[in-house]
N, C-alpha and C positions, 0 to 999 in steps of 0.2 A: 464186669467191673471196668475193663479198659474202655468199653463203649460209653459207660456212664461218665468216666473221667474226661473223655473226649467231648462229650456233650456239655459238661460243666465248663470246660475250657472255652468252648465255643460261646457259651453264654457270657462268660467273663470278658472275652475279647469284644463281643458285640456290645456289651454294656459300656466298656471303655470307649468304643468308637462313637456311641451315641452321646456320651458325656463330653467328648472332645469337640463336637460340632453341634451344639445345642440349637443355634439359630437355624442352621440348615435342616436339622431334624424336624423342628417345629414347622417350618415352611413346607416341608415335604408332607407333613401330616395334616395339613388343613382340610384336604378332601375327606380323609378318614374321620377327622374330628367332626366335621359338619354332618357326615353320614351317620355316625354313631349318636350325635346329639339329636338329630331329627328322629331317628329310629326310636330311641328311648323316650324322648318327649312325647311322641305319638302314643307309644305303648303305655306310658304313665297316664296320659289323659284318658285313654280307653279303659284302662284298668280302674282308674279312679271313678269314672262314670259307671262302670259295671258294678262296683262295690256299692256306690251310692244308690243306684237304681234297685239293686237287690235289697237294700236295707230300708229305703224310704219311698221312692217313687212308686214302686209296685205294691202299694199298700193294700190292694185287693187280696193279695195272697194267691196261692196256687189254686184255691178252690173258689175264688170269687170272680164276679163279673159285674158290669154296670150297664144300665140301659139309659141312653142319652138321646137327645134330639138329633144331634149331628156329632159324629166322632171324627177327629182329624185322621184317625187310622184308615177311615173309609174314603177320604178325600184325596184324589190324585191330581186335581187341577182346579184352578179358580172357577172354570166353567161348571165343573161338577158341584162345587160348593154352592154356587148361585142356584143351581137346579135343586139341590137338597134343601136349601134355605126356603125356596118357594114351595117345595113339595111336602116337607116334613112339618106337621103341626106340633105344637108344644105338648109335652107330657102333662098329665093332669092327675090330681088326687083320686079322681074316680077310676082312672085306669089302674093306678097303684092298688086301690082297694080290690079291683077285679083280679089283678095278678096275684095278690097276696092270698085271696080267698080260694083260688083255683090251682096254684102251683103246688105240685107234689114232690118235685125233685129238689126243692130249695128248703134249707133249714132256717134261713133268716132272710127277710126282705126289708129294706129300709128306704126312706125317701129323704131327699135333701135339696136345698136351694140356697144360694149365696148371693151377697151383694156387698159393696163397699159402703161402710157407714162411719159415723163419727162417734167416738167414745170419750167420756169425760168422767171425772170423779172429784166432787167438791170443788176446790179451787184450782185443781190441775187442769191444764189446757186440753183441748180436743186433739184426738189422734185418729188417723185413718186406721180402721180395723176391718177385717173380713168378717162380716156377720153371716153366720150360717144357721139356717133353720133345719133341724134334723129330728128324726125319730129317736126313741130312747136307745135303740141298738146302734146308733151312729158310731160309737167308739169301737165296737166289735167289728163293724163292717169296714172301717177306715183306719184301723191300727192306731187308734188314739187311746192312750192309757192315762189314768188319773193319778196325779201326784199328791193332791190333797182334796179332801171333801168327797164328793160323789158325782155320778152322772145324772142327767135329767131323767125323769121317770115317765111312765105311760100316763099316770094321773095328771102330772104337770102338762103333758101334751094335750090330753083330752080336755082339761079345764082351761087351757090356754094361759097358764100361769107365767108371770114374769121372772123365770129362773134362767140362770146363765152359767155355762162352764167357760172359763177363759183360758187362753194360751199363756205360756210363761212370759212372753214379751209384754202382754197386757198387764200381767201381774207385776212384773218388774217396773213398768212405767207408773202405775197408779198405786201399788201397794208394797213398795220396797220397805223391807224391815217390819212389816206387819202382816197379820193373817188376813187374807182376802175373803175367807169364807164368812158369809153373812153380811158383807158390805154391799152397799147399793151403788151400782155402776150405771151411769146413764148412757144409753145408746140412741143416737138421733133424738136426744131430749127426753126419752122415755126411761123410767127407772127399772132396773133388773137386779134381783138378789143373786149374788155370786154363790153358787152351791158347790163348785168344784174348780180345781186348777189342773190343767193337763200337763203331763210330762213333756219336757223339751224335746223337740224333734230336729231342730236345726233349719238350715236353708236349702232350698232347691233352686238351682240356677239363679242365685242371687236374691230370691224371694223367700222371706221368712215363712216357715210353716207354723210359727207360734204366735203370730199376730192376729188372733181371731177370738171371736166370742160365739159360742154355740147356744142357741135358745130352742125351746120346743117348736117343732114345725107348725103346730096349730097356732101358737102365739105369733109366729112369723106371718102366717097367712092372714091372721086377724089384722095385723098392722100394715103389711105390704101387699096383700092380695096373693092369689095363687094362679096367675095367668101365664107366667113365663119363668124359664130358668130351672125348672124342676128336673131332677134325675133320680134314678133308682139304683140302689146297690143291693147285691145279693150274694149269698154264700150257698154253694151247692151242698147237698147232703154229705158228699165226700168228693175228694179230688177225682175219683174215677167217674163220678156222675156229672162232672162239669159240662161236658158237651151236651148231654141229655137235658140238663137243667137249662142251658142256653136255648136249645131247640124248643123246649116246652114253653119258655117265656116268649120266644119269637112267635110261636104258633098262637098263644093266647092273645098277644097284642094284635096280631093280624086278624084274629077273629073279632076282637073288640072294634077294630077300625074297618071291618068289612072289606078287607083286601082280597081281590081275586087271586087265584093260584099263580098267574103269570105276572102279577104286579110286583114291582120292587117294594122292599120294606120302606116304610116312612119313618124309620127310627134307626138307631145304631146300637149294637151290643159290643162292648169292648171288654177284653180280659187282660190280665197282667201278661199272659203268654203272648198275646198279640202285640202288646207294647214292646216286650222284650225282643220279639221276632223283628219288629220294625227297627229297633235299636241295633240289633245284630246286622241287619242289612246296611244301616248307615255306617256303623263302625267298619264293616267289611269294605265299603267304598273308600272310607278314609284310610284304612290300612293298605289297600291296593295302591292308592295314590302315593302314600308314604313309601311303599316298597319301590315304586318307580323312581321317586326322587333319591332315595337311599342308594339304589343300584347305580344311578348316574354318578353320584358322589363317590361311591366305592370304586367304580371303574376308573374314574379320573384320579382318585387317590392312589389306586394300584399302579396305574401307568406312571405317575410321578415317582412312586417308590422304585419301580423298575428302572427308570432313567437314572435316578440318584444312585441306585446300587451299581449300575453299569459304570457310572462315573467313579464310584468308590473302588470298583475293581481296577479301573485304569490307574487311579492314584496309588493303589497298594500293590501294583504288579510286582515290584521288586520285593516287597515284603512276602508276597506269596511264593516267589522264587526262593527266598531264603528259607521259608518254612518247609518247602518241599525238599530242599537240598539237605536239610537236617532230619528228614524222615517223615514229614507229614504226608499222609496219604490223600488221594483224591477225595475220599469220603470225608476226611477231616475238614478240608477246605470247603467242600460242598455244605457240610453241616454248619460251619462258621457263618457263611453268608446267608444260608436259609434261616438260621436262628436270628441273625442280625436283622433281616428284613421282617421277620415275624415279630420280634421284639419292638421294632420301630413302629409297625402298624398297631400292635397291641397297646403301645404307649399312647398312640392317638386315640384308641378306643377308651382307655382309662380317662384321658382328658375329656373326651366326649361325654362319658358317664358323669363326670364332675360337673360339666357345663349343663347337662340335662337336669341334674339334681338341683342346681341353682335356679334354672328356669322353672322347674316344678314348684319350688318354694315361693318364688316371686308370683307366679300365676295363682297358686293356691291362696296366697295372702292378699292379693290385690284384685282378684276377680272371683266370680262365683263358681268357676270351674274346679271341681274336686280332683286334684292331681294326686296320684299315688303310684310310686315307682316300685314295681314288683322286682324281686331278686332275679327272676327269670330274664327280665329285660337287660339287667346288668350283665349277666352271664352271656346272653346272646350277643349283646353289643361288642363285648371284648373278644368273644370267640370268633365272631364274623370278621372283626378287624384283623385278628391274628391270622386267620385263614386267607384273607385277601393278601396280606403281606407275604405269607408262605407261597401262594400261587404265583404272584407277580415277582417273587424273588428267585424262582426256579431258574429262569434263563440267565440272569447275572451270575448265580451260584455255579451253574454248569460251565459258563465261560471261565470263571475263576478256577474251577477244578481241572479244566482241560489245559490250562497254561503249561507250556514246557518250561521247566525250572531253569534251564540254561538260557533260553531266550528271555525269560522274565528277569534274570539277574543282570542282563545286558542293558535293561531299560534304566535310563537316568531319570530320577524324580526331580 
């Protein structure tokens, strides 16, 4: 009980000291504030991106993979990209048919290709949209859900019918306040009947994922040809079969392209797991850089706190002497200054949290970066700040505790 009372008294004295010299306290805390703000802002950015990628970017899912001509995951330098661009031929519908006919580890195989096109409706002006040609299982393979109407069908694909599923941005632009199903939307001057509207997905890095129109891939090939930009999407039988499904598809493509055993692949296979692994490497590098910057700020802030606390000890030497003369123990004086330095640093941590929160709001509203502040970042920021204050306050606190009461009372303030 006595120890608790002593601690509460130390906190009260420390709080009074901080309130009595606000400007000095604030200037002392600049290093701690900058360190905490940097730490939490970086953690908020990484956490926000992690959440976003988990929900949206990795649309393939844990059991999915895609086959593309060149994947940026496989490119380590401009020279390698140039080499792959010369070496890797375009994927083709014939290859897709071969894969789909012979793959046994895959429960679904789809084909897709995209381009930027102009869309218009009656008197409404033209708008740039992403026009995608896809097989009827496009929604399943790419995590696209229908909000109204239906998806395109195999019959519409085989007969090359002018059917379209549109994103919510296209719906809002041309069909606000009315039902889009059954309406005729023109894309590059050609009419398409809207058969479905997709659920809203939001933006990815500033680019809307809802500004699109999906048509049967057979229709797309009839209008635009089938010579470039094609990719395949697949779902393994089960998550445990993913690697075997990738290996099987790789083997089948190598057979189709007559590649010898020692020849490199002339295509790329990408998975959500590979993307997440690359993202983890990137965030690891960002976090390591942030830790270095934060460490410098923390050390600078801690040294400033130590110097200020030494000055405080000198200013309050007589006060310390009076307290010791009326019964204060060394431990009481030590506690008082340790609590004061910790509270000082923790206050800087709280200010840093508030500053990081404001930065996160501004960045989230004005840029495409999805910021999200985790509670763990707040706890970590304030805790580290308090520990820095405690560590750098030990020496001043010990000096105060060791003062001789008689000598201290002789000091004139």
